[in-house]
VEXLUMFI-802608 format. One record per residue: residue in three letters; residue number from 1; x, y, z of N, C-alpha, C, O, CB in turn. Coordinates in steps of 0.001 Angstrom, whole numbers, always signed. Each point is the difference from the previous one (the first is absolute). Glycine has a CB too. Layout:
residues N
["ALA"; NUM; [X; Y; Z]; [X; Y; Z]; [X; Y; Z]; [X; Y; Z]; [X; Y; Z]]
...
END
This chain:
residues 111
["MET"; 1; [-6897; -7559; -12176]; [+347; -1394; -83]; [-335; -486; -1415]; [-1105; +260; -476]; [+693; -605; +2979]]
["PRO"; 2; [+1301; -332; -3171]; [-270; -444; -1371]; [-1126; -1025; -63]; [-238; -743; +952]; [+2623; +1181; -1503]]
["ASN"; 3; [-3068; -465; -578]; [-1127; -903; -170]; [+366; -1470; +83]; [-876; -821; +269]; [-140; +2555; -1652]]
["ASN"; 4; [+2260; -2101; +1166]; [+381; -1404; +60]; [+462; -405; +1390]; [+536; -1095; +172]; [+93; +1213; -2568]]
["SER"; 5; [-824; +739; +3390]; [+414; -309; +1364]; [-906; -1062; +601]; [-1112; -228; -475]; [+2006; +2553; +742]]
["LEU"; 6; [-405; -2971; +783]; [-781; -1017; +691]; [-1282; +588; +576]; [-1053; -631; -83]; [+3162; -600; +615]]
["MET"; 7; [-2045; +2431; +54]; [-1176; +601; +610]; [-1128; +198; -1010]; [-1173; -123; +353]; [+2666; +1251; +1290]]
["HIS"; 8; [-1154; -826; -2883]; [-1025; +205; -1022]; [-780; -1286; -268]; [-1151; +46; -432]; [+2569; +1747; -598]]
["LYS"; 9; [-800; -2915; +1282]; [-614; -1277; -329]; [-726; -651; +1175]; [-666; -1019; -185]; [+2436; +736; -1504]]
["ILE"; 10; [-1658; +843; +2886]; [-618; -608; +1174]; [-1503; +265; +2]; [-446; +1142; -109]; [+2592; -867; +1401]]
["ALA"; 11; [-2902; -1339; -1168]; [-1455; +96; +81]; [-471; -937; +1105]; [+661; -995; +299]; [-869; +1579; -2777]]
["GLY"; 12; [-916; -271; +3073]; [-508; -864; +1059]; [-1445; +308; +303]; [-643; +799; -681]; [+2924; -963; +1633]]
["GLN"; 13; [-2777; -480; +79]; [-1365; +173; +478]; [-1035; -255; -1102]; [-881; +832; -215]; [+1740; +824; +1877]]
["PRO"; 14; [-767; -2784; -2356]; [-951; -269; -1088]; [-1412; -239; +512]; [-202; -580; +1067]; [+2070; -384; -2385]]
["ALA"; 15; [-2833; +1419; +543]; [-1416; -192; +323]; [-730; -384; -1283]; [-42; +778; -954]; [+147; +902; +2880]]
["TRP"; 16; [-675; -2870; -1946]; [-744; -476; -1166]; [-1361; +681; -80]; [-670; +182; +1017]; [+1859; -2391; -884]]
["SER"; 17; [-1590; +2579; -1329]; [-1355; +535; -199]; [-998; -1123; +291]; [+338; -1176; -138]; [+471; +2864; -1623]]
["PRO"; 18; [-2029; -1340; +2161]; [-990; -1034; +333]; [-254; -1005; -1125]; [-274; -1170; +268]; [-769; +2830; +1228]]
["ASP"; 19; [+1132; -1217; -2746]; [-235; -927; -1115]; [+1274; -719; -444]; [-41; -819; -919]; [-1827; +2289; +184]]
["GLY"; 20; [+3003; -1168; +1383]; [+1256; -674; -298]; [+697; +464; -1265]; [+996; -599; -405]; [-1933; -1305; +1572]]
["SER"; 21; [+437; +2957; -1803]; [+574; +429; -1274]; [+1186; +950; +141]; [+801; +128; -927]; [-3043; -421; -36]]
["GLN"; 22; [+2366; +970; +2126]; [+1069; +976; +185]; [+607; -112; +1396]; [-606; -547; +922]; [-528; +2080; -2553]]
["ILE"; 23; [+2337; -1004; +1756]; [+685; +74; +1289]; [+417; +1446; +211]; [+663; +592; -852]; [+160; -3008; +700]]
["ALA"; 24; [-1210; +2981; +1287]; [+475; +1329; +406]; [+1159; -233; +962]; [-17; -964; +765]; [-2300; +2069; -1056]]
["PHE"; 25; [+3314; -240; +264]; [+1147; -177; +883]; [+716; +1329; +183]; [-172; +930; -787]; [+423; -3325; +45]]
["ALA"; 26; [+552; +2465; +1792]; [+826; +1176; +247]; [+1352; -232; -665]; [+559; -1094; +66]; [-1751; +1604; +2138]]
["ARG"; 27; [+1703; +526; -2840]; [+1298; -100; -664]; [+699; +1348; +123]; [-626; +1053; -121]; [-229; -2823; -1506]]
["PHE"; 28; [+2153; +1720; +1867]; [+734; +1261; +50]; [-159; +731; -1319]; [-8; -617; -1065]; [+1659; -351; +2696]]
["ASP"; 29; [-1776; +2270; -1556]; [-211; +823; -1185]; [+1204; -54; -931]; [+997; -661; +291]; [-2488; +2158; +1041]]
["ARG"; 30; [+1385; -806; -2431]; [+1045; -15; -1024]; [+1346; +489; +514]; [+1042; -362; -546]; [-2809; +715; -1137]]
["LEU"; 31; [+1752; +478; +2740]; [+1240; +528; +571]; [+449; -789; +1228]; [+1072; +271; +542]; [-1701; +1982; -1401]]
["GLY"; 32; [-165; -3219; +1304]; [+353; -798; +1159]; [-122; +744; +1310]; [+648; -369; +979]; [+851; -880; -2435]]
["GLN"; 33; [-2323; +2301; +1497]; [-91; +835; +1192]; [-1178; -324; +897]; [+123; +111; +1220]; [+978; +1633; -2515]]
["GLN"; 34; [-2219; -2133; +750]; [-1156; -383; +804]; [-809; -1021; -771]; [+206; -199; -1197]; [-267; +2454; +2335]]
["ARG"; 35; [-854; -2896; -448]; [-842; -1004; -640]; [-1241; +637; -606]; [-561; +954; +539]; [+1403; -2671; +1071]]
["ASP"; 36; [-1246; +1173; -2724]; [-1245; +359; -658]; [-768; -1294; -245]; [+540; -1092; +179]; [+484; +3173; -1276]]
["ILE"; 37; [-2280; -1957; +690]; [-836; -1171; -258]; [-33; -264; -1500]; [-240; +907; -797]; [-1169; -440; +2857]]
["ALA"; 38; [+1652; -1706; -2429]; [-51; -419; -1401]; [-941; -1197; -108]; [-319; -649; +996]; [+2692; +1489; -1431]]
["ILE"; 39; [-2807; -1117; -782]; [-786; -1205; -252]; [+585; -711; -1218]; [+671; +599; -841]; [-2769; +455; +1839]]
["ILE"; 40; [+1821; -2330; -1056]; [+427; -821; -1126]; [-1046; -1098; -193]; [-634; -435; +962]; [+3117; +927; -531]]
["ASN"; 41; [-2657; -928; -1647]; [-905; -1123; -251]; [+598; -1259; +615]; [+1218; -111; +145]; [-2066; +1176; -2291]]
["SER"; 42; [-4; -2003; +2504]; [+470; -1213; +672]; [+905; -857; -889]; [+721; -861; +504]; [-2814; +894; +842]]
["ASP"; 43; [+2064; +194; -2662]; [+892; -746; -891]; [+1338; +713; -211]; [+822; -442; -802]; [-2838; -495; -332]]
["GLY"; 44; [+2232; +2045; +1859]; [+1273; +717; -78]; [+37; +1117; -1026]; [+1016; +683; -118]; [+28; -2756; +841]]
["THR"; 45; [-2110; +2277; -1460]; [-43; +1074; -995]; [-694; +1226; +585]; [-611; -75; +1066]; [+579; -1622; -2936]]
["GLY"; 46; [+126; +2805; +1181]; [-782; +1179; +319]; [+437; +789; +1219]; [-841; +622; +648]; [-967; -1804; -1686]]
["PHE"; 47; [+3097; +1182; +1380]; [+461; +782; +1147]; [-358; +1467; -183]; [+197; +569; -1074]; [+1681; -2195; +1451]]
["GLN"; 48; [-2409; +2237; +690]; [-228; +1445; -27]; [+52; +558; +1413]; [-426; -642; +960]; [-982; +417; -3034]]
["TRP"; 49; [+1939; +1433; +2177]; [-38; +723; +1267]; [-1432; +438; +216]; [-620; +549; -912]; [+3038; +239; +704]]
["LEU"; 50; [-2958; -1016; +1392]; [-1383; +350; +293]; [-91; +1251; +877]; [-736; +933; -324]; [+125; -3353; +130]]
["ILE"; 51; [+1349; +2440; +1291]; [+10; +1118; +945]; [+1437; +491; +98]; [+862; -710; +517]; [-2864; -203; +801]]
["THR"; 52; [+2267; +2112; -1804]; [+1357; +556; +66]; [-55; +1437; +497]; [-885; +764; -382]; [+1633; -2266; -1499]]
["ASN"; 53; [+187; +1858; +2720]; [+151; +1366; +493]; [+1288; +70; +809]; [+783; -950; -4]; [-3306; +1319; +55]]
["ASP"; 54; [+2750; +734; +639]; [+1226; +180; +766]; [-57; -634; +1380]; [+948; +139; +773]; [-592; +1950; -2018]]
["ALA"; 55; [-1432; -2775; +1573]; [-154; -637; +1307]; [+338; -1481; -81]; [+250; -537; -1079]; [-2015; +2206; +1687]]
["ASP"; 56; [+1768; -2313; +540]; [+221; -1435; +82]; [-1367; -676; +56]; [-741; +195; +964]; [+2988; +104; +226]]
["ASP"; 57; [-2594; -1088; -2205]; [-1290; -686; -112]; [+256; -1506; -15]; [+818; -483; -783]; [-1854; +2442; -491]]
["TYR"; 58; [+349; -2690; +2124]; [+244; -1442; +68]; [-1168; -727; +654]; [-1001; +632; +338]; [+3460; -192; -223]]
["HIS"; 59; [-2353; -1743; +68]; [-1046; -878; +543]; [-1306; +104; -787]; [-1046; +264; +592]; [+2095; -30; +1659]]
["PRO"; 60; [-1014; -437; -3575]; [-1262; +57; -753]; [-880; -1208; +317]; [+496; -1092; +278]; [+661; +2366; -2111]]
["THR"; 61; [-2452; -1059; +1786]; [-952; -1093; +167]; [-1269; +338; -791]; [-481; +1133; +38]; [+1424; -1711; +2271]]
["TRP"; 62; [-1463; -391; -3008]; [-1178; +198; -848]; [-1278; -55; +810]; [-92; -752; +971]; [+1324; -239; -2886]]
["SER"; 63; [-2219; +1782; +1526]; [-1327; -115; +604]; [-600; -1335; -448]; [+390; -529; -1041]; [-720; +3078; +1081]]
["PRO"; 64; [-607; -3098; +727]; [-582; -1300; -374]; [-600; -41; -1406]; [-9; -1052; -639]; [-455; +722; +3034]]
["ASP"; 65; [-40; +1475; -2884]; [-574; +19; -1352]; [+1022; +385; -1070]; [-329; +24; -1186]; [-1863; +557; +2207]]
["GLY"; 66; [+3436; -276; -611]; [+1059; +349; -948]; [-62; +1414; -533]; [+811; +366; -850]; [-787; -2709; +247]]
["ALA"; 67; [-952; +3143; +1071]; [-171; +1357; -522]; [+1012; +992; +581]; [+296; +1016; -629]; [-2714; -1524; +336]]
["TYR"; 68; [+2947; +225; +1482]; [+913; +919; +682]; [+1233; -712; +523]; [+13; -1219; +172]; [-1957; +2627; +448]]
["ILE"; 69; [+2973; -626; -373]; [+1201; -482; +668]; [+248; +925; +1188]; [+48; +1220; -155]; [+946; -2182; -2014]]
["ALA"; 70; [-839; +381; +3342]; [+380; +762; +1190]; [+1509; -173; +171]; [+562; -1026; -382]; [-2866; +719; +1501]]
["PHE"; 71; [+2952; +1321; -539]; [+1443; -78; +208]; [+418; +958; +1104]; [-734; +927; +343]; [+1076; -1570; -2750]]
["SER"; 72; [+829; +413; +2954]; [+593; +889; +999]; [+831; +1047; -723]; [+626; -291; -1019]; [-585; -1551; +2769]]
["SER"; 73; [-35; +3076; -1217]; [+786; +1066; -601]; [+345; +1052; +1043]; [-753; +235; +945]; [-348; -651; -3160]]
["ASP"; 74; [+2264; +1046; +2020]; [+368; +1118; +863]; [-157; +1336; -730]; [+592; +999; +408]; [+1008; -2499; +819]]
["ARG"; 75; [-2383; +1526; -2292]; [-170; +1216; -810]; [-662; +1142; +753]; [+93; +1150; -431]; [-241; -2606; -1544]]
["SER"; 76; [-518; +1170; +3089]; [-640; +1051; +796]; [+929; +525; +1099]; [-391; +863; +786]; [-1834; -1915; -1263]]
["GLY"; 77; [+3457; +528; +530]; [+931; +373; +1058]; [-82; -955; +1176]; [+776; +111; +949]; [-965; +2261; -1659]]
["ASN"; 78; [-733; -3294; +653]; [-216; -1008; +1030]; [-397; -1278; -734]; [-561; +65; -1093]; [-149; +1663; +2881]]
["LEU"; 79; [+990; -2866; -1210]; [-360; -1257; -649]; [-1501; -229; +136]; [-501; -242; +1098]; [+2795; -716; -625]]
["ASP"; 80; [-3005; +1035; -1592]; [-1450; -155; -47]; [-384; -1065; -1017]; [+833; -476; -770]; [-1127; +2876; +1446]]
["ILE"; 81; [-993; -2764; -664]; [-554; -932; -981]; [-731; +813; -1066]; [-798; +885; +307]; [+567; -2740; +1437]]
["PHE"; 82; [+520; +1537; -2981]; [-629; +640; -1157]; [-688; -1069; -833]; [+347; -1179; +71]; [+1388; +3032; -92]]
["ILE"; 83; [-2708; -1431; -765]; [-595; -884; -995]; [+49; +692; -1356]; [+33; +1227; -86]; [-1547; -2297; +1824]]
["ALA"; 84; [+1518; +272; -2783]; [-42; +501; -1379]; [-804; -990; -826]; [-113; -1175; +347]; [+2364; +2358; -117]]
["ARG"; 85; [-2799; -693; -1314]; [-651; -918; -951]; [+1066; -949; -541]; [+1191; +301; +80]; [-2967; +1435; -718]]
["ASN"; 86; [+1373; -2851; +102]; [+962; -993; -482]; [+801; +457; -1222]; [+885; -718; -464]; [-2407; -1009; +1353]]
["ASP"; 87; [+1215; +2912; -1406]; [+804; +571; -1090]; [+922; +1113; +516]; [+662; +678; -785]; [-2504; -1240; -844]]
["GLY"; 88; [+1879; +745; +2968]; [+884; +989; +606]; [-599; +1382; +169]; [+667; +895; +518]; [+1149; -2163; -1492]]
["THR"; 89; [-3046; +1465; +556]; [-646; +1311; +116]; [-763; +112; +1318]; [-192; -985; +713]; [+2; +1114; -3218]]
["ASN"; 90; [-239; +1095; +2808]; [-843; +286; +1163]; [+660; -440; +1319]; [-629; -673; +817]; [-1386; +418; -2295]]
["VAL"; 91; [+3269; +634; +1677]; [+723; -333; +1233]; [-568; +828; +1146]; [-116; +1221; -105]; [+2220; -1795; -1198]]
["ARG"; 92; [-2457; -98; +2401]; [-575; +681; +1163]; [+603; -526; +1294]; [+210; -1204; +151]; [-2335; +1559; -1421]]
["ASN"; 93; [+2399; +546; +2196]; [+446; -362; +1342]; [-1240; -383; +805]; [-952; +776; +77]; [+2985; +788; -193]]
["ILE"; 94; [-2028; -2750; +713]; [-1189; -411; +757]; [+240; -75; +1504]; [-935; -302; +741]; [+217; -963; -2737]]
["THR"; 95; [+1937; +1529; +2479]; [+228; -75; +1449]; [+311; +1340; +649]; [-388; +188; +1153]; [+1200; -2471; -1522]]
["ARG"; 96; [-167; +3197; -259]; [+285; +1359; +495]; [+30; +146; +1523]; [-906; +588; +592]; [-142; +203; -2658]]
["ASN"; 97; [+2072; -1317; +2678]; [+187; +183; +1431]; [+1488; -25; +323]; [+822; -225; -888]; [-3064; -837; +1364]]
["SER"; 98; [+2592; +1289; +774]; [+1413; +75; +367]; [+610; -1369; +295]; [+1207; -101; +219]; [-1651; +2364; +689]]
["ALA"; 99; [-367; -3306; -902]; [+507; -1354; +245]; [+713; -526; -1245]; [-192; +518; -1100]; [-1675; -946; +2750]]
["THR"; 100; [+2677; -588; -1471]; [+642; -677; -1121]; [-959; -1069; -514]; [-288; -969; +702]; [+2626; +1412; +231]]
["ASP"; 101; [-2826; -270; -2143]; [-942; -933; -623]; [+690; -691; -1160]; [+500; +664; -908]; [-2479; +758; +1586]]
["ARG"; 102; [+2013; -2742; -659]; [+673; -734; -1067]; [-615; -1384; -174]; [-811; -447; +811]; [+2929; +1712; -344]]
["ALA"; 103; [-1714; -1923; -1536]; [-444; -1351; -329]; [-1530; -123; -1]; [-566; -729; +815]; [+2693; -142; +173]]
["PRO"; 104; [-2792; +1587; -1906]; [-1469; -63; -42]; [-512; -1393; -330]; [+692; -806; -623]; [-716; +3186; -65]]
["HIS"; 105; [-1173; -2639; +1107]; [-660; -1278; -274]; [-1486; +276; -193]; [-619; +675; +823]; [+2346; -1989; +532]]
["TRP"; 106; [-2291; +806; -2415]; [-1426; +193; -285]; [-824; -1018; +766]; [+426; -1139; +191]; [+117; +2044; -2470]]
["SER"; 107; [-1706; -497; +2709]; [-942; -912; +606]; [-782; -698; -1110]; [-308; +606; -1026]; [+140; +836; +3113]]
["SER"; 108; [-141; -2683; -1882]; [-815; -696; -1002]; [-1496; +208; +257]; [-839; -459; -774]; [+2663; -1253; +513]]
["ALA"; 109; [-2149; +2409; +1357]; [-1400; +295; +308]; [-574; +936; -1048]; [+702; +880; -499]; [-265; -1195; +2954]]
["SER"; 110; [-1686; +136; -2786]; [-605; +841; -1031]; [-618; +1276; +554]; [-502; +819; -770]; [+72; -2875; -522]]
["ASN"; 111; [+453; +2242; +2589]; [-586; +1219; +549]; [+972; +764; +843]; [-342; +1054; +535]; [-1842; -2138; -571]]
END
């Protein structure tokens, strides 16, 4: 699919960082085949792909301290919840089960 296609431009599921400086969101990849996680500064500058791979990654949500982003992904062959550092590194599957896990939400509890 060409880069100027409508699918390439579709983005959704925005999640504001706790300090309000950035927005994480799901956006179709460069080929329009699956969603990846991107971030952008709240003033519209600094777009960057954060989580990219051959899987469908979506529903990003920031941890209360802004250090991590949780998201849904089918990269394990099943829809699971993953977390990554806010720079896209250290991606880990945290649900690993046969159930469909999606739309993560962080607890505001400190324990």
